[in-house]
VMD Tcl script that builds the backbone (N, CA, C; Angstrom):
set m [mol new atoms 453]
animate dup $m
set s [atomselect $m all]
$s set {name element resname resid chain x y z} {
  {N N MET 1 A 0.836 -1.192 0.000}
  {CA C MET 1 A 0.000 0.000 0.000}
  {C C MET 1 A 0.876 1.249 0.000}
  {N N LEU 2 A 0.503 2.223 -0.794}
  {CA C LEU 2 A 1.324 3.412 -0.971}
  {C C LEU 2 A 1.263 4.395 0.188}
  {N N GLY 3 A 0.177 4.517 0.847}
  {CA C GLY 3 A 0.023 5.532 1.876}
  {C C GLY 3 A -0.412 6.846 1.260}
  {N N LEU 4 A -0.359 7.904 2.035}
  {CA C LEU 4 A -0.840 9.199 1.561}
  {C C LEU 4 A 0.254 10.091 0.993}
  {N N GLY 5 A 1.510 9.676 1.079}
  {CA C GLY 5 A 2.606 10.520 0.606}
  {C C GLY 5 A 2.559 10.802 -0.879}
  {N N ALA 6 A 2.323 9.783 -1.678}
  {CA C ALA 6 A 2.326 9.955 -3.139}
  {C C ALA 6 A 1.193 10.864 -3.623}
  {N N PRO 7 A -0.049 10.686 -3.158}
  {CA C PRO 7 A -1.095 11.612 -3.621}
  {C C PRO 7 A -0.851 13.063 -3.214}
  {N N PHE 8 A -0.398 13.280 -1.980}
  {CA C PHE 8 A -0.127 14.655 -1.560}
  {C C PHE 8 A 1.033 15.257 -2.348}
  {N N MET 9 A 2.037 14.432 -2.643}
  {CA C MET 9 A 3.159 14.910 -3.450}
  {C C MET 9 A 2.686 15.279 -4.857}
  {N N THR 10 A 1.791 14.474 -5.420}
  {CA C THR 10 A 1.246 14.783 -6.744}
  {C C THR 10 A 0.473 16.095 -6.716}
  {N N LEU 11 A -0.323 16.310 -5.671}
  {CA C LEU 11 A -1.078 17.567 -5.570}
  {C C LEU 11 A -0.151 18.771 -5.408}
  {N N TRP 12 A 0.893 18.635 -4.584}
  {CA C TRP 12 A 1.834 19.736 -4.399}
  {C C TRP 12 A 2.589 20.029 -5.689}
  {N N LEU 13 A 3.027 18.964 -6.391}
  {CA C LEU 13 A 3.721 19.165 -7.660}
  {C C LEU 13 A 2.795 19.795 -8.697}
  {N N SER 14 A 1.533 19.399 -8.681}
  {CA C SER 14 A 0.572 19.978 -9.621}
  {C C SER 14 A 0.329 21.451 -9.320}
  {N N LEU 15 A 0.222 21.788 -8.051}
  {CA C LEU 15 A 0.034 23.188 -7.665}
  {C C LEU 15 A 1.255 24.019 -8.046}
  {N N ALA 16 A 2.452 23.501 -7.737}
  {CA C ALA 16 A 3.678 24.218 -8.109}
  {C C ALA 16 A 3.797 24.330 -9.625}
  {N N GLY 17 A 3.498 23.242 -10.317}
  {CA C GLY 17 A 3.549 23.266 -11.778}
  {C C GLY 17 A 2.561 24.251 -12.370}
  {N N ALA 18 A 1.386 24.347 -11.764}
  {CA C ALA 18 A 0.372 25.281 -12.261}
  {C C ALA 18 A 0.828 26.724 -12.098}
  {N N LEU 19 A 1.435 27.036 -10.978}
  {CA C LEU 19 A 1.906 28.406 -10.762}
  {C C LEU 19 A 3.079 28.733 -11.677}
  {N N ILE 20 A 3.977 27.750 -11.886}
  {CA C ILE 20 A 5.088 27.955 -12.820}
  {C C ILE 20 A 4.554 28.107 -14.243}
  {N N ALA 21 A 3.573 27.279 -14.595}
  {CA C ALA 21 A 2.970 27.372 -15.933}
  {C C ALA 21 A 2.282 28.722 -16.122}
  {N N ALA 22 A 1.641 29.220 -15.073}
  {CA C ALA 22 A 0.985 30.531 -15.165}
  {C C ALA 22 A 2.007 31.624 -15.442}
  {N N VAL 23 A 3.142 31.548 -14.779}
  {CA C VAL 23 A 4.201 32.532 -15.011}
  {C C VAL 23 A 4.787 32.360 -16.411}
  {N N ALA 24 A 4.929 31.102 -16.861}
  {CA C ALA 24 A 5.495 30.847 -18.189}
  {C C ALA 24 A 4.576 31.337 -19.306}
  {N N VAL 25 A 3.276 31.207 -19.127}
  {CA C VAL 25 A 2.318 31.603 -20.162}
  {C C VAL 25 A 2.039 33.109 -20.116}
  {N N LEU 26 A 2.314 33.749 -19.000}
  {CA C LEU 26 A 1.991 35.171 -18.825}
  {C C LEU 26 A 2.599 36.094 -19.885}
  {N N PRO 27 A 3.890 35.953 -20.246}
  {CA C PRO 27 A 4.408 36.842 -21.303}
  {C C PRO 27 A 3.668 36.688 -22.632}
  {N N LEU 28 A 3.287 35.472 -22.964}
  {CA C LEU 28 A 2.521 35.261 -24.194}
  {C C LEU 28 A 1.175 35.968 -24.118}
  {N N LEU 29 A 0.520 35.862 -22.971}
  {CA C LEU 29 A -0.777 36.514 -22.801}
  {C C LEU 29 A -0.653 38.028 -22.861}
  {N N TYR 30 A 0.429 38.539 -22.310}
  {CA C TYR 30 A 0.608 39.986 -22.261}
  {C C TYR 30 A 0.712 40.579 -23.666}
  {N N PHE 31 A 1.369 39.848 -24.558}
  {CA C PHE 31 A 1.571 40.376 -25.904}
  {C C PHE 31 A 0.495 39.947 -26.897}
  {N N MET 32 A -0.411 39.057 -26.496}
  {CA C MET 32 A -1.517 38.658 -27.366}
  {C C MET 32 A -2.612 39.718 -27.313}
  {N N SER 33 A -3.310 39.858 -28.406}
  {CA C SER 33 A -4.473 40.735 -28.414}
  {C C SER 33 A -5.546 40.112 -27.526}
  {N N GLU 34 A -6.074 40.844 -26.603}
  {CA C GLU 34 A -7.084 40.356 -25.645}
  {C C GLU 34 A -6.532 39.258 -24.734}
  {N N GLY 35 A -5.222 39.153 -24.596}
  {CA C GLY 35 A -4.627 38.055 -23.842}
  {C C GLY 35 A -4.977 38.047 -22.368}
  {N N LEU 36 A -4.930 39.195 -21.736}
  {CA C LEU 36 A -5.221 39.262 -20.305}
  {C C LEU 36 A -6.676 39.604 -20.012}
  {N N THR 37 A -7.491 39.734 -21.035}
  {CA C THR 37 A -8.895 40.079 -20.821}
  {C C THR 37 A -9.620 39.083 -19.924}
  {N N PRO 38 A -9.397 37.754 -20.072}
  {CA C PRO 38 A -10.070 36.835 -19.141}
  {C C PRO 38 A -9.720 37.104 -17.675}
  {N N ALA 39 A -8.479 37.495 -17.406}
  {CA C ALA 39 A -8.095 37.807 -16.026}
  {C C ALA 39 A -8.811 39.063 -15.537}
  {N N TYR 40 A -8.927 40.059 -16.393}
  {CA C TYR 40 A -9.667 41.270 -16.031}
  {C C TYR 40 A -11.142 40.955 -15.791}
  {N N VAL 41 A -11.713 40.122 -16.667}
  {CA C VAL 41 A -13.126 39.757 -16.521}
  {C C VAL 41 A -13.342 38.994 -15.221}
  {N N LEU 42 A -12.443 38.062 -14.915}
  {CA C LEU 42 A -12.563 37.283 -13.679}
  {C C LEU 42 A -12.442 38.180 -12.448}
  {N N ALA 43 A -11.478 39.094 -12.464}
  {CA C ALA 43 A -11.317 40.008 -11.327}
  {C C ALA 43 A -12.534 40.921 -11.180}
  {N N ALA 44 A -13.057 41.399 -12.298}
  {CA C ALA 44 A -14.247 42.261 -12.242}
  {C C ALA 44 A -15.442 41.488 -11.712}
  {N N ARG 45 A -15.582 40.262 -12.132}
  {CA C ARG 45 A -16.709 39.415 -11.686}
  {C C ARG 45 A -16.608 39.133 -10.192}
  {N N ARG 46 A -15.387 38.864 -9.723}
  {CA C ARG 46 A -15.184 38.575 -8.300}
  {C C ARG 46 A -15.541 39.767 -7.423}
  {N N ARG 47 A -15.222 40.963 -7.896}
  {CA C ARG 47 A -15.442 42.161 -7.088}
  {C C ARG 47 A -16.764 42.858 -7.374}
  {N N GLY 48 A -17.429 42.459 -8.445}
  {CA C GLY 48 A -18.683 43.108 -8.809}
  {C C GLY 48 A -18.480 44.464 -9.467}
  {N N TRP 49 A -17.334 44.658 -10.085}
  {CA C TRP 49 A -17.008 45.909 -10.740}
  {C C TRP 49 A -17.143 45.764 -12.248}
  {N N SER 50 A -16.932 46.879 -12.946}
  {CA C SER 50 A -16.819 46.809 -14.404}
  {C C SER 50 A -15.360 46.500 -14.745}
  {N N ILE 51 A -15.129 46.084 -15.972}
  {CA C ILE 51 A -13.773 45.707 -16.381}
  {C C ILE 51 A -12.825 46.905 -16.316}
  {N N GLU 52 A -13.320 48.083 -16.606}
  {CA C GLU 52 A -12.480 49.279 -16.613}
  {C C GLU 52 A -11.971 49.649 -15.222}
  {N N GLU 53 A -12.664 49.231 -14.182}
  {CA C GLU 53 A -12.269 49.574 -12.810}
  {C C GLU 53 A -11.180 48.663 -12.254}
  {N N VAL 54 A -10.878 47.571 -12.933}
  {CA C VAL 54 A -9.911 46.592 -12.436}
  {C C VAL 54 A -8.506 47.008 -12.847}
  {N N SER 55 A -7.583 46.982 -11.888}
  {CA C SER 55 A -6.191 47.310 -12.194}
  {C C SER 55 A -5.459 46.058 -12.687}
  {N N LEU 56 A -4.272 46.276 -13.241}
  {CA C LEU 56 A -3.461 45.155 -13.722}
  {C C LEU 56 A -3.093 44.223 -12.573}
  {N N LEU 57 A -2.782 44.777 -11.420}
  {CA C LEU 57 A -2.414 43.962 -10.262}
  {C C LEU 57 A -3.575 43.073 -9.813}
  {N N GLN 58 A -4.783 43.601 -9.812}
  {CA C GLN 58 A -5.953 42.796 -9.437}
  {C C GLN 58 A -6.218 41.703 -10.467}
  {N N ALA 59 A -6.017 42.013 -11.739}
  {CA C ALA 59 A -6.192 41.001 -12.785}
  {C C ALA 59 A -5.152 39.896 -12.643}
  {N N LEU 60 A -3.913 40.273 -12.347}
  {CA C LEU 60 A -2.867 39.261 -12.159}
  {C C LEU 60 A -3.130 38.411 -10.919}
  {N N ALA 61 A -3.658 39.016 -9.866}
  {CA C ALA 61 A -4.007 38.247 -8.667}
  {C C ALA 61 A -5.101 37.230 -8.976}
  {N N ALA 62 A -6.099 37.629 -9.741}
  {CA C ALA 62 A -7.160 36.693 -10.142}
  {C C ALA 62 A -6.599 35.588 -11.020}
  {N N TYR 63 A -5.657 35.933 -11.889}
  {CA C TYR 63 A -5.016 34.965 -12.775}
  {C C TYR 63 A -4.238 33.919 -11.972}
  {N N VAL 64 A -3.467 34.362 -10.982}
  {CA C VAL 64 A -2.687 33.435 -10.162}
  {C C VAL 64 A -3.604 32.574 -9.297}
  {N N LEU 65 A -4.661 33.151 -8.758}
  {CA C LEU 65 A -5.632 32.388 -7.968}
  {C C LEU 65 A -6.286 31.303 -8.818}
  {N N ALA 66 A -6.667 31.657 -10.033}
  {CA C ALA 66 A -7.261 30.669 -10.943}
  {C C ALA 66 A -6.246 29.595 -11.307}
  {N N ALA 67 A -4.986 29.975 -11.485}
  {CA C ALA 67 A -3.947 28.994 -11.809}
  {C C ALA 67 A -3.748 28.007 -10.665}
  {N N GLY 68 A -3.763 28.487 -9.432}
  {CA C GLY 68 A -3.644 27.580 -8.291}
  {C C GLY 68 A -4.800 26.605 -8.215}
  {N N PHE 69 A -6.007 27.100 -8.435}
  {CA C PHE 69 A -7.183 26.229 -8.449}
  {C C PHE 69 A -7.057 25.168 -9.538}
  {N N LEU 70 A -6.607 25.584 -10.714}
  {CA C LEU 70 A -6.467 24.642 -11.824}
  {C C LEU 70 A -5.342 23.644 -11.584}
  {N N GLY 71 A -4.337 24.024 -10.815}
  {CA C GLY 71 A -3.300 23.064 -10.439}
  {C C GLY 71 A -3.863 21.943 -9.589}
  {N N VAL 72 A -4.744 22.290 -8.671}
  {CA C VAL 72 A -5.397 21.266 -7.847}
  {C C VAL 72 A -6.298 20.384 -8.715}
  {N N VAL 73 A -7.023 20.987 -9.660}
  {CA C VAL 73 A -7.856 20.203 -10.590}
  {C C VAL 73 A -6.983 19.247 -11.396}
  {N N PHE 74 A -5.829 19.745 -11.871}
  {CA C PHE 74 A -4.901 18.900 -12.627}
  {C C PHE 74 A -4.426 17.727 -11.772}
  {N N GLY 75 A -4.051 18.006 -10.522}
  {CA C GLY 75 A -3.571 16.947 -9.636}
  {C C GLY 75 A -4.629 15.900 -9.354}
  {N N ILE 76 A -5.849 16.325 -9.099}
  {CA C ILE 76 A -6.933 15.375 -8.824}
  {C C ILE 76 A -7.226 14.532 -10.055}
  {N N ALA 77 A -7.289 15.169 -11.225}
  {CA C ALA 77 A -7.531 14.411 -12.459}
  {C C ALA 77 A -6.398 13.430 -12.716}
  {N N HIS 78 A -5.172 13.864 -12.477}
  {CA C HIS 78 A -4.007 12.993 -12.654}
  {C C HIS 78 A -4.094 11.791 -11.722}
  {N N LEU 79 A -4.430 12.034 -10.465}
  {CA C LEU 79 A -4.538 10.940 -9.491}
  {C C LEU 79 A -5.661 9.971 -9.851}
  {N N LEU 80 A -6.792 10.482 -10.285}
  {CA C LEU 80 A -7.914 9.605 -10.636}
  {C C LEU 80 A -7.583 8.720 -11.829}
  {N N VAL 81 A -6.936 9.288 -12.836}
  {CA C VAL 81 A -6.574 8.478 -14.001}
  {C C VAL 81 A -5.468 7.497 -13.638}
  {N N ALA 82 A -4.495 7.933 -12.854}
  {CA C ALA 82 A -3.405 7.042 -12.456}
  {C C ALA 82 A -3.906 5.917 -11.558}
  {N N ALA 83 A -4.926 6.182 -10.751}
  {CA C ALA 83 A -5.475 5.147 -9.866}
  {C C ALA 83 A -6.151 4.035 -10.648}
  {N N SER 84 A -6.529 4.324 -11.881}
  {CA C SER 84 A -7.164 3.280 -12.687}
  {C C SER 84 A -6.149 2.297 -13.251}
  {N N GLY 85 A -4.862 2.563 -13.053}
  {CA C GLY 85 A -3.827 1.635 -13.479}
  {C C GLY 85 A -3.326 1.865 -14.892}
  {N N ILE 86 A -3.654 2.999 -15.476}
  {CA C ILE 86 A -3.208 3.295 -16.835}
  {C C ILE 86 A -1.741 3.724 -16.793}
  {N N THR 87 A -1.026 3.525 -17.894}
  {CA C THR 87 A 0.410 3.788 -17.937}
  {C C THR 87 A 0.752 5.239 -17.655}
  {N N TRP 88 A 2.019 5.543 -17.552}
  {CA C TRP 88 A 2.495 6.840 -17.084}
  {C C TRP 88 A 2.209 7.992 -18.031}
  {N N LEU 89 A 2.060 7.755 -19.322}
  {CA C LEU 89 A 1.871 8.861 -20.250}
  {C C LEU 89 A 0.437 9.389 -20.266}
  {N N ILE 90 A -0.528 8.523 -20.051}
  {CA C ILE 90 A -1.930 8.906 -20.182}
  {C C ILE 90 A -2.406 9.857 -19.068}
  {N N PRO 91 A -2.046 9.672 -17.791}
  {CA C PRO 91 A -2.567 10.590 -16.755}
  {C C PRO 91 A -2.279 12.070 -16.997}
  {N N PRO 92 A -1.054 12.473 -17.396}
  {CA C PRO 92 A -0.865 13.909 -17.649}
  {C C PRO 92 A -1.686 14.426 -18.830}
  {N N VAL 93 A -1.846 13.598 -19.853}
  {CA C VAL 93 A -2.627 14.017 -21.023}
  {C C VAL 93 A -4.096 14.190 -20.639}
  {N N ALA 94 A -4.632 13.218 -19.911}
  {CA C ALA 94 A -6.031 13.298 -19.478}
  {C C ALA 94 A -6.239 14.468 -18.516}
  {N N ALA 95 A -5.279 14.691 -17.625}
  {CA C ALA 95 A -5.392 15.804 -16.682}
  {C C ALA 95 A -5.321 17.144 -17.413}
  {N N ALA 96 A -4.461 17.246 -18.427}
  {CA C ALA 96 A -4.380 18.487 -19.206}
  {C C ALA 96 A -5.685 18.739 -19.960}
  {N N ALA 97 A -6.270 17.692 -20.508}
  {CA C ALA 97 A -7.562 17.841 -21.190}
  {C C ALA 97 A -8.649 18.258 -20.203}
  {N N THR 98 A -8.588 17.717 -18.992}
  {CA C THR 98 A -9.554 18.088 -17.960}
  {C C THR 98 A -9.416 19.560 -17.591}
  {N N VAL 99 A -8.180 20.015 -17.409}
  {CA C VAL 99 A -7.947 21.415 -17.053}
  {C C VAL 99 A -8.447 22.343 -18.160}
  {N N THR 100 A -8.161 21.993 -19.415}
  {CA C THR 100 A -8.631 22.811 -20.535}
  {C C THR 100 A -10.151 22.898 -20.546}
  {N N SER 101 A -10.799 21.763 -20.324}
  {CA C SER 101 A -12.267 21.741 -20.304}
  {C C SER 101 A -12.830 22.540 -19.137}
  {N N VAL 102 A -12.218 22.388 -17.965}
  {CA C VAL 102 A -12.696 23.101 -16.772}
  {C C VAL 102 A -12.539 24.610 -16.948}
  {N N ILE 103 A -11.395 25.042 -17.488}
  {CA C ILE 103 A -11.186 26.474 -17.718}
  {C C ILE 103 A -12.286 27.017 -18.619}
  {N N TYR 104 A -12.480 26.351 -19.732}
  {CA C TYR 104 A -13.448 26.843 -20.715}
  {C C TYR 104 A -14.867 26.814 -20.156}
  {N N PHE 105 A -15.244 25.715 -19.521}
  {CA C PHE 105 A -16.605 25.588 -19.001}
  {C C PHE 105 A -16.890 26.619 -17.917}
  {N N LEU 106 A -16.015 26.697 -16.908}
  {CA C LEU 106 A -16.266 27.624 -15.804}
  {C C LEU 106 A -16.306 29.071 -16.283}
  {N N PHE 107 A -15.397 29.420 -17.173}
  {CA C PHE 107 A -15.360 30.806 -17.617}
  {C C PHE 107 A -16.565 31.148 -18.479}
  {N N THR 108 A -16.889 30.282 -19.436}
  {CA C THR 108 A -17.986 30.620 -20.352}
  {C C THR 108 A -19.355 30.482 -19.714}
  {N N ARG 109 A -19.503 29.614 -18.732}
  {CA C ARG 109 A -20.819 29.400 -18.125}
  {C C ARG 109 A -21.054 30.222 -16.860}
  {N N LEU 110 A -19.990 30.482 -16.102}
  {CA C LEU 110 A -20.175 31.166 -14.825}
  {C C LEU 110 A -19.725 32.624 -14.828}
  {N N VAL 111 A -18.675 32.933 -15.560}
  {CA C VAL 111 A -18.112 34.281 -15.494}
  {C C VAL 111 A -18.631 35.166 -16.619}
  {N N LEU 112 A -18.544 34.702 -17.849}
  {CA C LEU 112 A -18.894 35.539 -18.995}
  {C C LEU 112 A -20.350 35.983 -19.070}
  {N N PRO 113 A -21.335 35.163 -18.709}
  {CA C PRO 113 A -22.723 35.624 -18.857}
  {C C PRO 113 A -23.063 36.886 -18.062}
  {N N ASP 114 A -22.365 37.136 -16.979}
  {CA C ASP 114 A -22.675 38.300 -16.151}
  {C C ASP 114 A -21.939 39.566 -16.573}
  {N N VAL 115 A -21.018 39.430 -17.504}
  {CA C VAL 115 A -20.239 40.579 -17.942}
  {C C VAL 115 A -20.845 41.116 -19.230}
  {N N GLU 116 A -21.029 42.413 -19.260}
  {CA C GLU 116 A -21.648 43.018 -20.439}
  {C C GLU 116 A -20.578 43.337 -21.479}
  {N N LEU 117 A -20.465 42.467 -22.463}
  {CA C LEU 117 A -19.572 42.670 -23.593}
  {C C LEU 117 A -20.389 42.512 -24.863}
  {N N GLU 118 A -19.955 43.151 -25.921}
  {CA C GLU 118 A -20.666 42.962 -27.183}
  {C C GLU 118 A -20.470 41.520 -27.658}
  {N N LEU 119 A -21.397 41.034 -28.458}
  {CA C LEU 119 A -21.420 39.632 -28.870}
  {C C LEU 119 A -20.161 39.235 -29.621}
  {N N ARG 120 A -19.683 40.083 -30.516}
  {CA C ARG 120 A -18.487 39.752 -31.288}
  {C C ARG 120 A -17.275 39.626 -30.372}
  {N N ARG 121 A -17.139 40.536 -29.434}
  {CA C ARG 121 A -16.010 40.479 -28.509}
  {C C ARG 121 A -16.114 39.251 -27.605}
  {N N THR 122 A -17.311 38.867 -27.225}
  {CA C THR 122 A -17.495 37.674 -26.410}
  {C C THR 122 A -17.051 36.434 -27.167}
  {N N ARG 123 A -17.401 36.352 -28.441}
  {CA C ARG 123 A -16.976 35.197 -29.245}
  {C C ARG 123 A -15.463 35.158 -29.401}
  {N N LEU 124 A -14.861 36.305 -29.677}
  {CA C LEU 124 A -13.403 36.359 -29.789}
  {C C LEU 124 A -12.744 35.984 -28.469}
  {N N LEU 125 A -13.324 36.419 -27.379}
  {CA C LEU 125 A -12.786 36.103 -26.064}
  {C C LEU 125 A -12.862 34.608 -25.786}
  {N N LYS 126 A -13.951 33.959 -26.191}
  {CA C LYS 126 A -14.074 32.512 -26.007}
  {C C LYS 126 A -13.025 31.763 -26.815}
  {N N ILE 127 A -12.792 32.190 -28.051}
  {CA C ILE 127 A -11.775 31.545 -28.886}
  {C C ILE 127 A -10.395 31.751 -28.279}
  {N N GLN 128 A -10.102 32.968 -27.840}
  {CA C GLN 128 A -8.814 33.252 -27.224}
  {C C GLN 128 A -8.654 32.470 -25.934}
  {N N LEU 129 A -9.709 32.358 -25.165}
  {CA C LEU 129 A -9.664 31.612 -23.916}
  {C C LEU 129 A -9.400 30.134 -24.166}
  {N N LEU 130 A -10.024 29.570 -25.177}
  {CA C LEU 130 A -9.817 28.163 -25.495}
  {C C LEU 130 A -8.379 27.906 -25.929}
  {N N SER 131 A -7.815 28.798 -26.732}
  {CA C SER 131 A -6.424 28.606 -27.151}
  {C C SER 131 A -5.468 28.767 -25.976}
  {N N THR 132 A -5.737 29.718 -25.102}
  {CA C THR 132 A -4.906 29.896 -23.912}
  {C C THR 132 A -5.027 28.702 -22.976}
  {N N ALA 133 A -6.236 28.199 -22.789}
  {CA C ALA 133 A -6.440 27.031 -21.928}
  {C C ALA 133 A -5.714 25.820 -22.488}
  {N N PHE 134 A -5.750 25.655 -23.806}
  {CA C PHE 134 A -5.048 24.541 -24.436}
  {C C PHE 134 A -3.542 24.669 -24.229}
  {N N LEU 135 A -2.999 25.874 -24.429}
  {CA C LEU 135 A -1.574 26.103 -24.223}
  {C C LEU 135 A -1.193 25.865 -22.765}
  {N N TYR 136 A -2.006 26.347 -21.845}
  {CA C TYR 136 A -1.760 26.152 -20.421}
  {C C TYR 136 A -1.776 24.662 -20.073}
  {N N GLY 137 A -2.743 23.921 -20.635}
  {CA C GLY 137 A -2.799 22.478 -20.412}
  {C C GLY 137 A -1.573 21.767 -20.945}
  {N N LEU 138 A -1.076 22.181 -22.110}
  {CA C LEU 138 A 0.135 21.572 -22.667}
  {C C LEU 138 A 1.352 21.830 -21.786}
  {N N VAL 139 A 1.476 23.063 -21.310}
  {CA C VAL 139 A 2.605 23.382 -20.429}
  {C C VAL 139 A 2.521 22.548 -19.154}
  {N N LEU 140 A 1.332 22.430 -18.575}
  {CA C LEU 140 A 1.160 21.598 -17.380}
  {C C LEU 140 A 1.483 20.138 -17.668}
  {N N MET 141 A 1.058 19.648 -18.825}
  {CA C MET 141 A 1.250 18.247 -19.183}
  {C C MET 141 A 2.738 17.893 -19.242}
  {N N VAL 142 A 3.568 18.829 -19.655}
  {CA C VAL 142 A 5.004 18.583 -19.732}
  {C C VAL 142 A 5.686 18.915 -18.410}
  {N N LEU 143 A 5.262 19.978 -17.762}
  {CA C LEU 143 A 5.962 20.491 -16.591}
  {C C LEU 143 A 5.801 19.624 -15.347}
  {N N VAL 144 A 4.595 19.176 -15.045}
  {CA C VAL 144 A 4.372 18.427 -13.800}
  {C C VAL 144 A 5.133 17.098 -13.791}
  {N N PRO 145 A 5.077 16.280 -14.856}
  {CA C PRO 145 A 5.907 15.064 -14.832}
  {C C PRO 145 A 7.405 15.369 -14.781}
  {N N SER 146 A 7.830 16.484 -15.392}
  {CA C SER 146 A 9.239 16.866 -15.325}
  {C C SER 146 A 9.632 17.234 -13.899}
  {N N LEU 147 A 8.752 17.952 -13.201}
  {CA C LEU 147 A 9.018 18.265 -11.791}
  {C C LEU 147 A 9.083 16.996 -10.950}
  {N N ALA 148 A 8.225 16.027 -11.273}
  {CA C ALA 148 A 8.225 14.766 -10.527}
  {C C ALA 148 A 9.539 14.017 -10.719}
  {N N LEU 149 A 10.139 14.122 -11.893}
  {CA C LEU 149 A 11.426 13.467 -12.130}
  {C C LEU 149 A 12.548 14.148 -11.363}
  {N N VAL 150 A 12.457 15.469 -11.210}
  {CA C VAL 150 A 13.494 16.222 -10.514}
  {C C VAL 150 A 13.420 15.995 -9.012}
  {N N VAL 151 A 12.206 15.964 -8.478}
  {CA C VAL 151 A 12.015 15.828 -7.025}
  {C C VAL 151 A 12.120 14.433 -6.635}
}
mol reanalyze $m
mol bondsrecalc $m
mol representation Tube
mol addrep $m
């Protein structure tokens, strides 16, 4: 029997990997058109403000908070797939797909409907969010197993 050390280590590595991935993806988001808009929308939604009232620091705080949450989601998905006895390559891939789906679902269903944006901008934001979520999932998929090899 493994005990509780391995699952907790996986969760900690996933959380650390998620925060590192958030920092790694941040420069790309900064230079993309509408790249940080999801962070601004999330911060505005959390505080009940309009997007224009949110500062860059508040948007980055919301971004890091969301990244930490998604790291835990990645770790749980990784543990559930690994517990089924599937080989070492499949759990990170399945966990990355789970994180991408969770990002897109939570943002489009819970955050975006309450924010007043024009329809065209909302569609562009969804496409940009999906591409960012996919990139974030790929970085996590490579980074967390790499951290596990180092530790």
